[in-house]
C-alpha positions as a Python dict, from the first residue, in 0.01 Angstrom:
ca = {
    (1, 'M'): (0, 0, 0),
    (2, 'K'): (42, -266, 285),
    (3, 'N'): (-243, -347, 566),
    (4, 'I'): (-331, -448, 927),
    (5, 'V'): (-617, -553, 956),
    (6, 'T'): (-801, -645, 1283),
    (7, 'K'): (-1090, -910, 1310),
    (8, 'G'): (-1239, -657, 1616),
    (9, 'A'): (-1540, -585, 1748),
    (10, 'L'): (-1631, -302, 2002),
    (11, 'V'): (-1944, -352, 2127),
    (12, 'A'): (-2186, -227, 2332),
    (13, 'A'): (-2404, -486, 2484),
    (14, 'V'): (-2464, -393, 2895),
    (15, 'A'): (-2745, -106, 2905),
    (16, 'A'): (-2695, 116, 3197),
    (17, 'A'): (-2955, 212, 3460),
    (18, 'C'): (-2986, 509, 3245),
    (19, 'G'): (-3053, 340, 2946),
    (20, 'Y'): (-2712, 416, 2795),
    (21, 'A'): (-2462, 139, 2635),
    (22, 'G'): (-2282, -142, 2770),
    (23, 'A'): (-1929, -325, 2655),
    (24, 'A'): (-1655, -275, 2413),
    (25, 'T'): (-1366, -516, 2300),
    (26, 'V'): (-1118, -517, 2000),
    (27, 'A'): (-945, -873, 1884),
    (28, 'P'): (-648, -875, 1692),
    (29, 'Y'): (-636, -1058, 1388),
    (30, 'S'): (-395, -1139, 1133),
    (31, 'G'): (15, -1020, 1097),
    (32, 'L'): (-73, -864, 1425),
    (33, 'D'): (-66, -1076, 1726),
    (34, 'L'): (-134, -943, 2123),
    (35, 'G'): (181, -1030, 2159),
    (36, 'K'): (323, -757, 1905),
    (37, 'R'): (308, -407, 1872),
    (38, 'V'): (280, -187, 1533),
    (39, 'S'): (662, -39, 1504),
    (40, 'A'): (650, 311, 1566),
    (41, 'E'): (905, 397, 1270),
    (42, 'G'): (795, 136, 1027),
    (43, 'A'): (440, 371, 1018),
    (44, 'A'): (667, 706, 1008),
    (45, 'N'): (885, 597, 703),
    (46, 'G'): (641, 454, 510),
    (47, 'A'): (671, 72, 629),
    (48, 'V'): (275, 36, 621),
    (49, 'T'): (92, 326, 514),
    (50, 'T'): (-275, 274, 642),
    (51, 'L'): (-386, 46, 942),
    (52, 'K'): (-719, -110, 956),
    (53, 'F'): (-937, -289, 1197),
    (54, 'N'): (-1283, -418, 1212),
    (55, 'V'): (-1530, -236, 1483),
    (56, 'S'): (-1879, -409, 1563),
    (57, 'V'): (-2157, -193, 1788),
    (58, 'T'): (-2468, -356, 1945),
    (59, 'T'): (-2727, -82, 1974),
    (60, 'T'): (-2898, -95, 2353),
    (61, 'V'): (-3148, 212, 2330),
    (62, 'S'): (-3315, 309, 2059),
    (63, 'H'): (-3225, 541, 1730),
    (64, 'F'): (-3419, 755, 1514),
    (65, 'A'): (-3345, 888, 1158),
    (66, 'G'): (-3144, 1207, 1186),
    (67, 'D'): (-2963, 1065, 1416),
    (68, 'E'): (-2509, 1074, 1431),
    (69, 'W'): (-2325, 803, 1525),
    (70, 'R'): (-1942, 892, 1581),
    (71, 'L'): (-1668, 692, 1594),
    (72, 'T'): (-1353, 871, 1766),
    (73, 'L'): (-967, 747, 1794),
    (74, 'S'): (-788, 831, 2106),
    (75, 'N'): (-472, 822, 1844),
    (76, 'G'): (-381, 926, 1503),
    (77, 'Q'): (-621, 997, 1210),
    (78, 'W'): (-868, 824, 1042),
    (79, 'A'): (-773, 799, 695),
    (80, 'S'): (-1026, 875, 386),
    (81, 'A'): (-1288, 658, 308),
    (82, 'G'): (-1149, 574, -37),
    (83, 'A'): (-831, 523, 117),
    (84, 'S'): (-942, 269, 392),
    (85, 'G'): (-1180, 57, 152),
    (86, 'Y'): (-1434, 27, 462),
    (87, 'S'): (-1772, -79, 475),
    (88, 'V'): (-2102, -122, 709),
    (89, 'S'): (-2331, -348, 784),
    (90, 'C'): (-2632, -377, 1041),
    (91, 'T'): (-2832, -682, 1103),
    (92, 'S'): (-3195, -711, 1076),
    (93, 'G'): (-3232, -412, 851),
    (94, 'D'): (-3334, -207, 1144),
    (95, 'I'): (-3075, 76, 1117),
    (96, 'K'): (-2993, 222, 819),
    (97, 'L'): (-2656, 419, 816),
    (98, 'D'): (-2473, 667, 542),
    (99, 'A'): (-2280, 496, 285),
    (100, 'I'): (-2001, 745, 303),
    (101, 'P'): (-1901, 898, 681),
    (102, 'T'): (-1769, 1243, 738),
    (103, 'I'): (-1423, 1195, 811),
    (104, 'S'): (-1234, 1506, 1063),
    (105, 'G'): (-892, 1392, 1196),
    (106, 'N'): (-977, 1149, 1443),
    (107, 'T'): (-1401, 1175, 1438),
    (108, 'M'): (-1597, 973, 1201),
    (109, 'T'): (-1956, 1032, 1232),
    (110, 'F'): (-2261, 865, 1057),
    (111, 'T'): (-2608, 971, 1016),
    (112, 'V'): (-2897, 741, 1035),
    (113, 'G'): (-3109, 782, 741),
    (114, 'G'): (-3391, 561, 840),
    (115, 'T'): (-3497, 287, 1068),
    (116, 'S'): (-3736, -20, 1032),
    (117, 'G'): (-3893, -316, 1226),
    (118, 'A'): (-4029, -305, 1539),
    (119, 'T'): (-3713, -178, 1743),
    (120, 'T'): (-3389, -66, 1677),
    (121, 'V'): (-3262, -185, 2049),
    (122, 'G'): (-2994, -436, 2029),
    (123, 'V'): (-2924, -383, 1689),
    (124, 'G'): (-2544, -501, 1584),
    (125, 'C'): (-2353, -288, 1353),
    (126, 'E'): (-2050, -405, 1210),
    (127, 'F'): (-1736, -150, 998),
    (128, 'T'): (-1497, -345, 832),
    (129, 'S'): (-1182, -188, 691),
    (130, 'L'): (-1153, 120, 920),
    (131, 'G'): (-837, 299, 815),
    (132, 'V'): (-606, 491, 989),
    (133, 'V'): (-344, 717, 849),
    (134, 'A'): (6, 550, 980),
    (135, 'T'): (225, 878, 947),
    (136, 'S'): (-25, 981, 1235),
    (137, 'L'): (-39, 762, 1494),
    (138, 'S'): (229, 851, 1807),
    (139, 'T'): (315, 584, 2060),
    (140, 'G'): (61, 431, 2322),
    (141, 'N'): (-263, 241, 2238),
    (142, 'V'): (-520, 351, 1937),
    (143, 'R'): (-822, 318, 2145),
    (144, 'V'): (-1193, 368, 1964),
    (145, 'D'): (-1444, 573, 2147),
    (146, 'F'): (-1815, 514, 2054),
    (147, 'G'): (-2117, 753, 2113),
    (148, 'A'): (-2437, 899, 1939),
    (149, 'R'): (-2656, 1204, 1998),
    (150, 'R'): (-3014, 1295, 1824),
    (151, 'P'): (-3026, 1590, 1618),
    (152, 'S'): (-3096, 1824, 1900),
    (153, 'S'): (-2842, 1740, 2137),
    (154, 'T'): (-2453, 1874, 2118),
    (155, 'L'): (-2282, 1595, 2327),
    (156, 'F'): (-2242, 1234, 2210),
    (157, 'D'): (-2431, 1074, 2480),
    (158, 'R'): (-2671, 842, 2336),
    (159, 'D'): (-2544, 471, 2349),
    (160, 'A'): (-2249, 596, 2567),
    (161, 'N'): (-2033, 495, 2837),
    (162, 'T'): (-1682, 632, 2813),
    (163, 'A'): (-1642, 323, 3161),
    (164, 'S'): (-1806, 31, 2885),
    (165, 'T'): (-1763, 171, 2528),
    (166, 'T'): (-1378, 240, 2515),
    (167, 'A'): (-1158, -16, 2291),
    (168, 'N'): (-807, -51, 2220),
    (169, 'A'): (-795, -150, 1869),
    (170, 'F'): (-382, -242, 1886),
    (171, 'S'): (-68, -31, 2032),
    (172, 'V'): (178, 146, 1835),
    (173, 'A'): (563, 89, 1995),
    (174, 'S'): (902, 221, 1879),
    (175, 'Q'): (1094, -121, 1731),
    (176, 'F'): (1412, 5, 1948),
    (177, 'G'): (1452, -81, 2332),
    (178, 'T'): (1589, 189, 2576),
    (179, 'V'): (1901, 396, 2352),
    (180, 'V'): (2122, 285, 2650),
    (181, 'V'): (2463, 503, 2704),
    (182, 'S'): (2759, 349, 2797),
    (183, 'A'): (2945, 673, 2945),
    (184, 'F'): (3337, 820, 2954),
    (185, 'N'): (3402, 723, 3291),
    (186, 'G'): (3795, 669, 3277),
    (187, 'V'): (4010, 851, 3544),
    (188, 'V'): (4316, 1016, 3383),
    (189, 'D'): (4625, 799, 3573),
    (190, 'Y'): (4851, 1047, 3702),
    (191, 'Q'): (5026, 816, 3958),
    (192, 'G'): (5152, 532, 3663),
    (193, 'S'): (5105, 734, 3366),
    (194, 'A'): (5204, 1091, 3406),
    (195, 'G'): (4862, 1164, 3327),
    (196, 'K'): (4894, 1076, 2996),
    (197, 'G'): (4638, 781, 2991),
    (198, 'F'): (4408, 627, 3229),
    (199, 'E'): (4428, 426, 3517),
    (200, 'G'): (4166, 163, 3346),
    (201, 'N'): (4082, -35, 3054),
    (202, 'D'): (3746, -49, 2838),
    (203, 'G'): (3929, -336, 2662),
    (204, 'L'): (3715, -314, 2387),
    (205, 'S'): (4042, -335, 2111),
    (206, 'S'): (3961, -96, 1909),
    (207, 'G'): (4306, 61, 1809),
    (208, 'V'): (4391, 233, 2119),
    (209, 'A'): (4676, 137, 2196),
    (210, 'G'): (4690, 209, 2590),
    (211, 'N'): (4436, 167, 2825),
    (212, 'E'): (4138, 345, 2658),
    (213, 'D'): (3819, 492, 2773),
    (214, 'A'): (3509, 438, 2549),
    (215, 'L'): (3139, 611, 2506),
    (216, 'R'): (2914, 309, 2373),
    (217, 'I'): (2584, 410, 2224),
    (218, 'N'): (2382, 102, 2197),
    (219, 'F'): (2028, 85, 1982),
    (220, 'A'): (1911, -192, 2185),
    (221, 'K'): (1570, -378, 1983),
    (222, 'A'): (1273, -363, 2125),
    (223, 'A'): (1152, -596, 2420),
    (224, 'T'): (871, -666, 2250),
    (225, 'S'): (855, -761, 1853),
    (226, 'T'): (641, -498, 1647),
    (227, 'D'): (490, -617, 1330),
    (228, 'Y'): (586, -364, 1078),
    (229, 'S'): (865, -275, 1130),
    (230, 'L'): (1116, -34, 948),
    (231, 'T'): (1426, -205, 776),
    (232, 'G'): (1682, -59, 585),
    (233, 'S'): (2016, 86, 704),
    (234, 'A'): (2047, 411, 924),
    (235, 'S'): (2381, 643, 1004),
    (236, 'L'): (2428, 767, 1352),
    (237, 'S'): (2637, 1107, 1405),
    (238, 'V'): (2812, 1236, 1745),
    (239, 'V'): (2950, 1557, 1839),
    (240, 'L'): (3072, 1547, 2174),
    (241, 'N'): (3227, 1904, 2325),
    (242, 'A'): (3480, 1943, 2579),
    (243, 'E'): (3414, 2088, 2888),
    (244, 'S'): (3393, 2483, 2859),
    (245, 'G'): (3718, 2590, 2903),
    (246, 'K'): (3901, 2309, 2830),
    (247, 'T'): (4080, 2147, 2507),
    (248, 'F'): (4089, 1766, 2387),
    (249, 'S'): (4443, 1893, 2420),
    (250, 'F'): (4634, 1541, 2426),
    (251, 'L'): (4500, 1534, 2043),
    (252, 'D'): (4755, 1840, 1943),
    (253, 'A'): (5060, 1616, 1881),
    (254, 'N'): (5249, 1962, 1788),
    (255, 'Q'): (5097, 2169, 2095),
    (256, 'D'): (5049, 2464, 1883),
    (257, 'G'): (4630, 2463, 1988),
    (258, 'V'): (4562, 2366, 1665),
    (259, 'C'): (4396, 1984, 1592),
    (260, 'A'): (4418, 1780, 1288),
    (261, 'P'): (4337, 1379, 1197),
    (262, 'S'): (4749, 1399, 1069),
    (263, 'E'): (4805, 1415, 1416),
    (264, 'W'): (4645, 1182, 1631),
    (265, 'S'): (4623, 883, 1346),
    (266, 'A'): (4997, 936, 1330),
    (267, 'T'): (5156, 616, 1462),
    (268, 'S'): (5453, 767, 1714),
    (269, 'T'): (5452, 1197, 1696),
    (270, 'S'): (5165, 1189, 1977),
    (271, 'N'): (5043, 1075, 2237),
    (272, 'G'): (4693, 1093, 2212),
    (273, 'D'): (4517, 864, 2066),
    (274, 'V'): (4099, 818, 1933),
    (275, 'A'): (3903, 568, 1753),
    (276, 'A'): (3582, 425, 1615),
    (277, 'S'): (3369, 146, 1574),
    (278, 'S'): (3405, 25, 1254),
    (279, 'S'): (3272, 183, 985),
    (280, 'A'): (3294, 493, 1098),
    (281, 'S'): (3470, 783, 1102),
    (282, 'I'): (3605, 1088, 1317),
    (283, 'T'): (3691, 1460, 1290),
    (284, 'I'): (3777, 1705, 1515),
    (285, 'N'): (3756, 2090, 1496),
    (286, 'S'): (4076, 2329, 1473),
    (287, 'T'): (4030, 2435, 1792),
    (288, 'C'): (4065, 2117, 1978),
    (289, 'T'): (3732, 2146, 2133),
    (290, 'Q'): (3489, 1950, 1915),
    (291, 'L'): (3462, 1611, 1789),
    (292, 'S'): (3276, 1453, 1539),
    (293, 'F'): (3154, 1110, 1485),
    (294, 'A'): (3031, 990, 1186),
    (295, 'S'): (2873, 576, 1078),
    (296, 'S'): (2855, 473, 735),
    (297, 'A'): (2516, 328, 687),
    (298, 'Q'): (2411, 60, 959),
    (299, 'D'): (2120, -197, 1016),
    (300, 'V'): (1853, -69, 1152),
    (301, 'P'): (1825, -221, 1473),
    (302, 'G'): (1522, -521, 1418),
    (303, 'L'): (1655, -889, 1561),
    (304, 'A'): (1949, -754, 1685),
    (305, 'D'): (2101, -462, 1870),
    (306, 'T'): (2318, -176, 1682),
    (307, 'S'): (2612, -58, 1880),
    (308, 'F'): (2860, 272, 1857),
    (309, 'V'): (3171, 296, 1995),
    (310, 'I'): (3398, 618, 2057),
    (311, 'A'): (3672, 540, 2225),
    (312, 'M'): (3993, 746, 2327),
    (313, 'G'): (4297, 706, 2551),
    (314, 'S'): (4661, 719, 2441),
    (315, 'K'): (4889, 563, 2162),
    (316, 'F'): (5125, 369, 2402),
    (317, 'G'): (5119, 60, 2531),
    (318, 'S'): (5242, 243, 2831),
    (319, 'P'): (5232, 607, 2864),
    (320, 'S'): (5516, 785, 3075),
    (321, 'V'): (5685, 1094, 3181),
    (322, 'G'): (5872, 1048, 2867),
    (323, 'T'): (5592, 1022, 2647),
    (324, 'S'): (5504, 1260, 2345),
    (325, 'G'): (5256, 1418, 2399),
    (326, 'A'): (4988, 1659, 2674),
    (327, 'T'): (4860, 1508, 2972),
    (328, 'I'): (4471, 1448, 2906),
    (329, 'T'): (4242, 1657, 3070),
    (330, 'P'): (3975, 1508, 3348),
    (331, 'M'): (3598, 1712, 3225),
    (332, 'D'): (3260, 1641, 3305),
    (333, 'F'): (3065, 1563, 2984),
    (334, 'A'): (2740, 1632, 3101),
    (335, 'A'): (2800, 2036, 3104),
    (336, 'T'): (2861, 2032, 2699),
    (337, 'G'): (2486, 1891, 2592),
    (338, 'A'): (2714, 1589, 2368),
    (339, 'T'): (2391, 1563, 2103),
    (340, 'Y'): (2351, 1261, 1847),
    (341, 'N'): (2099, 1131, 1550),
    (342, 'L'): (2002, 861, 1392),
    (343, 'N'): (1905, 881, 1094),
    (344, 'K'): (1766, 727, 758),
    (345, 'G'): (1777, 897, 507),
    (346, 'S'): (1644, 1219, 600),
    (347, 'K'): (1397, 1062, 844),
    (348, 'V'): (1542, 1084, 1209),
    (349, 'L'): (1470, 768, 1396),
    (350, 'S'): (1589, 849, 1751),
    (351, 'S'): (1820, 1177, 1886),
    (352, 'S'): (1938, 1383, 2148),
    (353, 'S'): (1981, 1719, 2195),
    (354, 'G'): (2194, 1681, 2515),
    (355, 'F'): (2247, 1348, 2654),
    (356, 'D'): (2500, 1287, 2977),
    (357, 'A'): (2804, 1112, 2792),
    (358, 'G'): (2991, 1117, 3104),
    (359, 'A'): (3322, 1223, 3310),
    (360, 'W'): (3699, 1195, 3334),
    (361, 'T'): (3853, 1172, 3714),
    (362, 'S'): (4168, 1157, 3808),
    (363, 'N'): (4402, 965, 4088),
    (364, 'G'): (4583, 1318, 4138),
    (365, 'S'): (4690, 1433, 4439),
    (366, 'E'): (4498, 1481, 4731),
    (367, 'V'): (4570, 1742, 5016),
    (368, 'V'): (4428, 1777, 5342),
    (369, 'I'): (4445, 2089, 5552),
    (370, 'P'): (4236, 2012, 5823),
    (371, 'Y'): (4211, 2419, 5970),
    (372, 'M'): (4246, 2725, 5834),
    (373, 'P'): (4102, 3070, 5985),
    (374, 'A'): (4014, 3352, 5732),
    (375, 'N'): (3848, 3689, 5774),
    (376, 'T'): (3849, 3999, 5566),
    (377, 'T'): (3834, 4233, 5848),
    (378, 'A'): (4078, 4522, 5748),
    (379, 'G'): (4470, 4623, 5937),
    (380, 'T'): (4571, 4426, 6221),
    (381, 'S'): (4283, 4209, 6266),
    (382, 'K'): (4321, 4057, 5913),
    (383, 'I'): (4348, 3717, 5847),
    (384, 'Q'): (4411, 3573, 5537),
    (385, 'P'): (4505, 3206, 5447),
    (386, 'V'): (4879, 3173, 5307),
    (387, 'V'): (4903, 2842, 5080),
    (388, 'Y'): (5180, 2741, 4795),
    (389, 'I'): (5121, 2459, 4582),
    (390, 'T'): (5464, 2306, 4469),
    (391, 'N'): (5525, 2020, 4182),
    (392, 'R'): (5858, 1870, 4143),
    (393, 'S'): (5730, 1689, 3878),
    (394, 'E'): (5758, 1688, 3456),
    (395, 'V'): (5348, 1754, 3431),
    (396, 'S'): (5165, 1946, 3481),
    (397, 'G'): (4789, 1973, 3595),
    (398, 'P'): (4504, 2173, 3749),
    (399, 'A'): (4400, 2229, 4074),
    (400, 'T'): (4105, 2276, 4266),
    (401, 'A'): (4010, 2325, 4627),
    (402, 'A'): (3706, 2241, 4820),
    (403, 'I'): (3651, 2473, 5112),
    (404, 'R'): (3409, 2343, 5423),
    (405, 'N'): (3304, 2571, 5717),
    (406, 'E'): (3207, 2488, 6080),
    (407, 'S'): (2829, 2499, 5998),
    (408, 'G'): (2884, 2254, 5690),
    (409, 'V'): (2865, 2483, 5403),
    (410, 'S'): (3074, 2372, 5095),
    (411, 'C'): (3206, 2629, 4789),
    (412, 'T'): (3503, 2509, 4557),
    (413, 'A'): (3809, 2699, 4413),
    (414, 'D'): (3940, 2679, 4090),
    (415, 'L'): (4289, 2701, 4151),
    (416, 'G'): (4420, 2686, 3796),
    (417, 'S'): (4712, 2466, 3630),
    (418, 'I'): (5005, 2429, 3809),
    (419, 'G'): (5310, 2374, 3580),
    (420, 'A'): (5580, 2164, 3598),
    (421, 'N'): (5844, 2220, 3857),
    (422, 'R'): (5681, 2519, 3949),
    (423, 'T'): (5564, 2661, 4313),
    (424, 'V'): (5224, 2860, 4292),
    (425, 'N'): (5094, 3082, 4516),
    (426, 'V'): (4719, 3025, 4529),
    (427, 'S'): (4641, 3226, 4800),
    (428, 'T'): (4434, 3480, 4627),
    (429, 'A'): (4230, 3244, 4493),
    (430, 'L'): (4130, 3098, 4773),
    (431, 'T'): (4073, 3393, 4965),
    (432, 'N'): (3870, 3545, 4705),
    (433, 'A'): (3620, 3198, 4675),
    (434, 'I'): (3605, 3252, 5040),
    (435, 'A'): (3539, 3631, 5042),
    (436, 'G'): (3211, 3524, 4761),
    (437, 'C'): (3085, 3239, 4955),
    (438, 'Y'): (3076, 3330, 5284),
    (439, 'N'): (3082, 3669, 5357),
    (440, 'T'): (2738, 3761, 5322),
    (441, 'S'): (2661, 3977, 5598),
    (442, 'D'): (2907, 4276, 5810),
    (443, 'A'): (2843, 4037, 6139),
    (444, 'A'): (3025, 3728, 5927),
    (445, 'T'): (3331, 3962, 5757),
    (446, 'A'): (3405, 4078, 6128),
    (447, 'A'): (3380, 3704, 6298),
    (448, 'G'): (3546, 3486, 6037),
    (449, 'H'): (3514, 3117, 5939),
    (450, 'R'): (3696, 2809, 6057),
    (451, 'L'): (3728, 2619, 5732),
    (452, 'S'): (3911, 2299, 5641),
    (453, 'I'): (4058, 2276, 5266),
    (454, 'V'): (4129, 1956, 5029),
    (455, 'I'): (4344, 2022, 4759),
    (456, 'T'): (4303, 1817, 4464),
    (457, 'A'): (4543, 1855, 4217),
    (458, 'S'): (4603, 1604, 3879),
    (459, 'L'): (4963, 1563, 3981),
    (460, 'P'): (5156, 1274, 4092),
    (461, 'S'): (5110, 1219, 4499),
    (462, 'A'): (5492, 1137, 4533),
    (463, 'T'): (5621, 1478, 4431),
    (464, 'T'): (5344, 1756, 4483),
    (465, 'Q'): (5349, 1950, 4856),
    (466, 'V'): (5152, 2190, 5009),
    (467, 'Y'): (5251, 2494, 5217),
    (468, 'S'): (4988, 2613, 5370),
    (469, 'G'): (4923, 2888, 5647),
    (470, 'F'): (4795, 3212, 5729),
    (471, 'T'): (4853, 3578, 5793),
    (472, 'V'): (4755, 3839, 6041),
    (473, 'G'): (4737, 4155, 6026),
    (474, 'G'): (4953, 4167, 5702),
    (475, 'S'): (5300, 4006, 5880),
    (476, 'S'): (5262, 3747, 6102),
    (477, 'R'): (5275, 3402, 5951),
    (478, 'V'): (5142, 3115, 6163),
    (479, 'S'): (5174, 2753, 5940),
    (480, 'V'): (4907, 2548, 5948),
    (481, 'V'): (5015, 2153, 5932),
    (482, 'N'): (4874, 1929, 5647),
    (483, 'S'): (4841, 1638, 5491),
    (484, 'S'): (5146, 1702, 5274),
    (485, 'N'): (5393, 1833, 5520),
    (486, 'G'): (5277, 1639, 5833),
    (487, 'K'): (5352, 1350, 5702),
}
């Protein structure tokens, strides 16, 4: 069994006007010093079992046989008398305490068995090798509070003053620094790579041939060193889910809707690739919606940081329209609730049930329709948007619309996927979005709305064009100039 021993003093020395106790200090000793903290992971996982320190109390009021003295921990539980090996002695023999205290959780209570001498004021008692159960500790200070009471009292208020009979014995802190997640932030490149690669490169040389986007989880060593740090090795597992309704389809080489490691690990038959830091493996479920990362045992962070990397991208240095495989789908991983666990055997050292793994955006085509009227009035007064998106490229991609009315209220519309060499009528999707967002009263319905619309499509700008207009009464059509047809 390993122990932490502190040479300390819980000293009640300055009497208050009411006759209650004074001061309290605890000074660290031996392997523990003020520049260090006890490792929370080491305490929880057996690097230390019982942490010991000394406390001394100096009385400032009289005490009598039958009085009770109590030492209370703010953090953790006292070890049993046998486990701690404590002892207690008082100066001058003026106060005699029970040889064995009553221990219950975070309280240790002694009974004054007898007194002798002319006074019991200013008598010092030293409690040595008081033990705290390591596994009961949480991060923060371990504070000791002292109080005494007469047998007839329910309060431990003799020789006690909350401002002066409290002392920090030691502190507990994680031996890990902040878990830093360098999240996915890739921009899917529809201009130069036809959506089959990223615009920038994280440059980790992970094995992904083209530009890569990487998720990095870094378990940093603690800024403050810790005593009894946990050593050995641990393993990390990460589960990364695709955004709802989307998939990692670029890892499905033959585009049959079923993902298998043999597809994305092939050298030339698929566009997409996924790689990991050394001594780790990645699997993907058959529906292409979930990636699982598992590292082999790594050193528990102590003297240096421990980092893990998941990178995704293309197998080809310069992916283009002719490159096999699907485009990379922009998605927001924050909505998926990615999880990770760092385990040492069956012990969880660090975990998160839903960290933000970042997002993939795109540099696709953006078309601005500066003015669009709309209402849902029936008959000859009905005004309805008419919008077509034409994609003259060999790739397909999703399109969305950001809608804003003259009061500044914003709405969005999912316009679906625009296929290669296709013209798609998105008028109904826009009309439904407008009605759902703005028509909250009969007056709003009758008056209609004056809107601006920004259409974003994950498609090359040079080959994307939007026709915009509106009909009045279901027949007359008025064309509206936008940023693609008004150039």
